[in-house]
N, C-alpha and C positions, 0 to 999 in steps of 0.2 A: 752722350748728347747728340742730337741730330737736328737737321734742318728739314722741315716739312713745308713744301710749297705746292699750292693748288690754285691755278688761275685758269680762267677762260679768256684768252686774249683775242680781241676782235678789233680790226681796223679796216674798214671798207670790206674788200673781198678777202682780206687776210684773216685767218683764224688759227689759233694755236691752243691746244688743250695741254695744260701742264699739271702733272700729278707726280711729284718727285719726293723721295725721301733720301736725303744726302747726309753723309757723316759730317759732323762739325769739327773736322780735323783734316789736316793734309790739304792737298790740292785736288779739287774736283774740276775736271774740264767739261764745259758744255760744248759738245762737238757736233758739228753739222754743216751743211753747205751754206753759202752766203744767202741771206734772205730767209733762212729757216725760222728765225725768231729768237736767236740766242741773246741778242742785246735786249730784246723786249723782256725776257725773263729777268735779266739783271736789273733793269729799270723798275720792274715791278717789285723786286726784292728790296731795292733801295728806297722805294716809296716815291720815285720820281713820276711814275705813271700809276693811276688808280684804275683797277678793274673790279667792278661790282661783283660781289659774291666770292671774291678771292679769300684764300686762307694762307697764313704764313706764321709758322711757329719756329723760332730759333731757340733751341734749348728749352728752358722753362719759360721763356718770354714770348708772349703773343704779340706779333707786329700787325697782324690783320686778321679779323674775324667779322662775323655778322654785326657785332655790337661795338667793335673797337677798330681803330686805325691809327697807327703811329705815323706822324708826318716825317718827311725825310730827315729833318734836323733832330728828331727824337730817336732815330735809329743809329746805333753805334757802328756805322759802316765807313770804310774808306773806299773810294771809288777812283779807279785809274781808267781814264778814257783812252780811246784809240789815239787821239791827238793830245799831246801834253799841254793842257790849257793852264799855263802858269800866269800869275799876275805879272804882267810885263813891266809895271812900274816899281816892282819890288825885287830886291836881290834874291839870290837863292836862299840866303839866311832868312830874309824877310818872308819869303813864301812859306818856309817851314814854321816860322814863329807865328804866322797869322792864325793857323789852326791850333797849334800847340798851346798858345796862351789862353785860348778859350775853353780848354778842357779843365774841369775842376781838379784840384790837386789830388784828391782821393781816387780819381778815375784815370790818372796817368800811369798806365801799366807798362808802357813801352818807353824806355829812356831814349830821348831824341839823339843823344850822342851815339848810342848803339846803332840806331838807324843810319846815321851818317856814315859810320864805319862800315856797316854791312853793305851799303850801296856805293861806297867809295866816292862820296861827294864832298868830303871835308875840304879838299883843295878848291872846290867850286863855290864856296859859300859867299865870297865877295862879288861874284860875277852877276851880271844881269842876264835875264833869259835870252836876249838876242845875241849873247856872246857864247851860247852853248851849242854844241852839236846836237843832232837829233837823238842820239843815244844818251847823251848827258841830260837833255831835257826830260827824257822819259824816266831816267833814274831819279831825277829830282821830283817828278810828278808822283812816283811811287813813294818816295820819302815823305812828300807832303800828305799823301793819303794815310800814311802810317803815323804821322805826327799827331793825329787826333786820338791815338790809342784805340783803334776800332776793335770790335769783337768779331768782325767779319770783313774780309778784304775782297772787293769785287774788281776784276781786271778784264776790261773789254778790249780784246785784241791789242794789247799794249805794244806789240812788235810789228803790227801790220804796216806802219808807215816807215819802217827802217829797211835799209838794204841788208843783204845777207851778212856782210861783214859786221855791221853794227848789231844785228840780231845775235850773232854768235858771241859778241862782246857783252851783251846784257843778260843773256841766259844764265850765266853763272851767278849773277847777282840775285836773280829771281829764285834760283835753287838755294842760295844762302838764306833767303827769307824762309823758305820751307824748312830748312834744317834748324835755324836758330830761333824762330818765333813761333809760338804756339797759337797761331791765328789761322782759322780755316780760310782757304782761298777758293773762290769760284772764278775760274779762268775761262773766258770765252775765246775760242779759236776755231778756224777751219783748217789749220795747218797740222797735218798728222805728225810732222817732225817735232813741233813744239809739244804736242800732247804726249807723244811717246817719251819725251825727255823729262817732262815736268809732272805729269798727272799721276796721282795714286788711284783716283776714281774717275769714272767716265759716265756722263749722262748724254744720251743720244737725243738730238733735236732734229727731227726729219719728218716730212710728210704731214705737217700740221699736228704732230704729237711729240710730247716730251714726257715719257713715262718710264723708260728703261734706264736703269742706273746700277752701277756696281763696281767692284774692283776692276781696274783697267785690264789686268791680265785675263780676267774672266770675260769681260765685255768684248775684247778684241777677238776672242776665239769661240764665242757662242755661235753655233751653226744656224741658229734661228734668227740671227741679226745680220743686217746687210754688210757689216764690216768684214766678216769672215768669208763672205761670198764675192767680194769685189776683187779687182785685179791686183790691188795693193794689200791683200790680206796678210797679216803678220802676227807674230806673238812677241811678247816681252818677257825677259827673264831677269831676275835679280842675281847678281854674282858678286864675288869678292876677289880682289887682286891677290893671287897666291904667290907668284914668283915671276922673275924675268929671266929670259934666256938670251944672254948677250951674244952668244955665238951665232944664233940664227935670227937674232933681233925679233924675238917673240915675247909675248906676255901670256901667262897662264892664269886662268880664272876658275875659281871654284863656284859651283852652283848646285842646286838640288838635283839637276838633271845629269850632272857630271862635270868633268873638267873641260873647259873650252880653251882654245888657242886662238889668239889674234895677233896681228902685227904689233910689234913693240910699241907700247904707249908709256909716256912718262907719268906713271901713276904710283902712288905709295902702296906698299904691301899692306893688305888689310882694308884698303879703300873700297867702299861699296860702289858698284857700277850697274848699269843696265845694258842688256844685250837685246838687239832687235833682229829677229829672224823672219824673213819673208817666206810665206807658204810655198811660193814657186821655187825657192832655193833648197827645199827639203825633199830628199828622196828616201825611199824605204827599201830595206833588204830584210831577209829572214835570218841572216847570220852576219856577224861583224866582218867587215872587209879589211884585209891587211894590205893588199896590193892596190892601193888607191892613193891619190894625192889629197883626198879629203881628210882633214885632220880632226874635225869635230863629228864624232860618231858616238851615239849613246843609245842605251836600251829604252824602249817605250812600249806602252800598251795602247791599242786602238780603243778609243772611247766611243766614237760614233762617226758616221759618214753622211755626206750630203752630196747629191749629184750637182754638177756644175756644167750646164750646157749638155751637149750630146756626147761629149768625148771625155770629160774630166770628172774627177771626184775630189772633194775637199775632205781630208781625213783629220779628225781631232784626236790628238794623242795625249797621253799622260806620261810625262818624263820625270820621274821622281817627285811627283806631286805638282809639277808645273805643266799647265796646258800648252801644247804646241799645235801648229797646223802644218799639214803637208798637202801639196797640190799634185795629184798623180792622175794618170789616165785610167779609164775604165778597164782597158786591156791589162794594165799592170795589176789592178785590184783582182781581176779574175785569175791571172797567171800566178800571183803570189798567194791566192786564197785569203786575201785580207778581209777580215770581218771583225765585228765588235768583240773585244776580249783577246784578240790576237796579239801575241808578243812579237815585236819587230825591232829593228834597229833603224834609227833615224840618222840620216847623213845630211849635215848642214853645209852646203857648198859655199855659203857666204854668211858671215856673222858681222853685224854692225855694232860697234861699241859706242854707246851714247855717253860721252863724257867730255 
């Protein structure tokens, strides 16, 4: 099942052409700079804004076409806005019940008690919105969006109004939605940290166009897209916690690229995690090094290269089926004879564990 969205969004001098095919599962991040039109896409999908000639197909259901248009209340979506707009005259429980009791019994696919538990809001049910912190308000807003048993959850920069501590506090709850609920989530953000941690898929919204979308590991490392050419170019890897080294306070992780070593983390053996590796932190050698302080070294094959400015090259690598990026100088490329198909060893000087 997929989501097909095609819109020509125009407002004054602003124009955005949208032609996206997105998976109807997991978390898809709409990623781009502020003002690029990410929120406009969400509003068009929710039916809050109408754009003539638009097309929207969600699975087998047509929400917009030449001859049909489902109004917002006819679309089974939950919408989480940037600011948690709760009903101030209702308690937390009242906010949740407001939408839940309006859903026909046969369409209630998500138990409300499960939502309360997932988002950790059971202790808050008797409180009024003005008694909640910013993070608590946003968790209640997410729960209210889920209380209507939506088939699609739209989240418009839900963490933008929170400080860093509260953001880190609420991210695990959003991850739990991803793991526990089989609802596709479209997540708007211009924060690369949020996207790297949450998203399975990525759709780029930039320069008046939203057409490129795909698995996040692929999108981050495609040399024909701007993300791989920017100063913050990076790759994401999936890994599993393998063991802990109490003597040296390290944790070892298994991945398709090889075994990674990170500073000791309080994680369960077998727990899935994500690794983030910046292109600028990856160097290349022709043979594995033993007399080095770098612990994360693994074999890779050069897939392609793209020049970056007058002195550098971005190298896309295949490490056990996982794409990686390395940022090296043109002089190094020449000295090492690096070319497509070359077998090399990648040295990751720094690895960030997203957990």
